[in-house]
C-alpha positions as CSV (number, residue, x, y, z in Angstrom):
1,M,-26.7,-35.8,-8.1
2,P,-28.4,-32.6,-9.3
3,I,-28.6,-29.6,-7.0
4,K,-31.8,-27.5,-7.0
5,I,-31.3,-23.8,-6.8
6,N,-34.2,-21.8,-5.5
7,G,-32.7,-18.3,-5.6
8,A,-30.4,-16.2,-3.4
9,D,-29.4,-17.5,0.0
10,T,-30.6,-14.8,2.5
11,R,-29.1,-16.3,5.6
12,P,-26.4,-14.1,7.2
13,A,-22.9,-15.4,6.5
14,S,-20.9,-16.5,9.5
15,P,-17.4,-15.1,10.0
16,V,-14.5,-17.3,9.0
17,G,-13.4,-19.3,12.1
18,A,-16.6,-18.6,14.0
19,G,-16.9,-20.9,17.0
20,R,-13.2,-21.6,17.3
21,A,-10.8,-20.2,20.0
22,P,-8.2,-17.8,18.6
23,Q,-4.8,-19.4,18.2
24,R,-1.4,-17.6,18.3
25,P,1.2,-18.5,15.7
26,N,4.1,-20.6,16.8
27,D,7.5,-19.0,16.9
28,P,10.1,-21.7,16.0
29,A,13.0,-19.6,17.4
30,T,11.6,-19.8,20.9
31,G,10.2,-23.3,21.0
32,G,6.7,-22.4,19.8
33,V,5.9,-19.7,22.3
34,P,5.7,-16.2,20.9
35,G,7.7,-13.7,22.9
36,K,9.3,-16.3,25.2
37,G,13.1,-16.4,25.5
38,V,13.6,-12.7,24.9
39,A,15.3,-11.0,27.8
40,A,13.8,-7.7,29.0
41,D,17.2,-5.9,28.7
42,A,18.3,-7.6,25.5
43,S,19.6,-5.1,22.8
44,T,19.3,-5.9,19.1
45,D,20.9,-4.1,16.2
46,V,18.7,-3.1,13.4
47,E,20.1,-2.3,10.0
48,I,18.1,-0.2,7.6
49,T,18.7,-0.9,3.9
50,G,19.3,1.7,1.3
51,A,15.8,1.0,-0.2
52,A,14.2,1.5,3.2
53,N,16.1,4.8,3.6
54,A,14.9,5.9,0.1
55,L,11.3,5.0,1.0
56,A,11.5,6.9,4.3
57,T,12.8,10.0,2.5
58,L,10.1,9.7,-0.2
59,E,7.4,9.2,2.4
60,Q,8.6,12.4,4.2
61,R,8.6,14.4,0.9
62,L,5.0,13.1,0.2
63,I,3.9,14.2,3.7
64,E,5.2,17.7,3.1
65,M,3.5,18.1,-0.3
66,P,0.0,19.6,-0.4
67,E,-2.7,17.1,-1.3
68,M,-3.7,19.2,-4.4
69,D,-2.3,22.1,-6.3
70,H,-5.5,24.2,-6.4
71,A,-4.1,26.8,-8.8
72,K,-3.1,24.1,-11.3
73,V,-6.5,22.4,-11.0
74,E,-8.3,25.7,-11.6
75,D,-6.0,26.5,-14.6
76,I,-6.8,23.1,-16.2
77,R,-10.5,23.5,-15.5
78,M,-10.5,26.9,-17.3
79,Q,-8.6,25.4,-20.3
80,I,-11.1,22.6,-20.6
81,E,-14.1,25.0,-20.3
82,T,-12.6,27.3,-23.0
83,G,-11.6,24.4,-25.3
84,I,-7.9,25.2,-25.3
85,Y,-6.8,22.2,-23.2
86,R,-4.6,19.8,-25.2
87,I,-3.5,16.4,-24.2
88,K,0.2,16.0,-24.7
89,P,1.0,12.2,-25.2
90,Q,4.7,12.7,-25.3
91,V,4.7,14.5,-21.9
92,I,2.5,11.8,-20.4
93,A,4.8,9.1,-21.8
94,D,8.0,10.9,-20.5
95,S,6.4,11.2,-17.0
96,L,5.5,7.5,-16.9
97,I,9.0,6.5,-17.9
98,Q,10.5,8.8,-15.3
99,F,8.2,7.3,-12.7
100,E,9.2,3.8,-13.6
101,N,12.9,4.7,-13.4
102,V,12.4,6.1,-9.9
103,L,10.5,2.9,-8.9
104,S,13.2,0.7,-10.3
105,K,15.8,2.4,-8.1
106,V,13.7,1.9,-5.0
107,E,13.2,-1.8,-5.7
108,K,16.9,-2.5,-5.7
């Protein structure tokens, strides 16, 4: 059966799940009721992995870094304007390899 297309549909799209009541996910550990079965004074031990510690340290270092090195940006801008800026493929490649090495350590 052919479908006739007359152009763009200009009706507003309805949100996914519109008209339905929200449903909470079932928690199999507590019989399907989220939050039920957990005592108010229950203590739980949390173990942080080495990767999580490395990420937390990295995050803290990133927070402490300035968003932009204004002096370096100005230096590069002047080099481009004067025509003396040179792209150094070996430096770029070395930096990418170093970055990948750091990431591979975090993933473990």
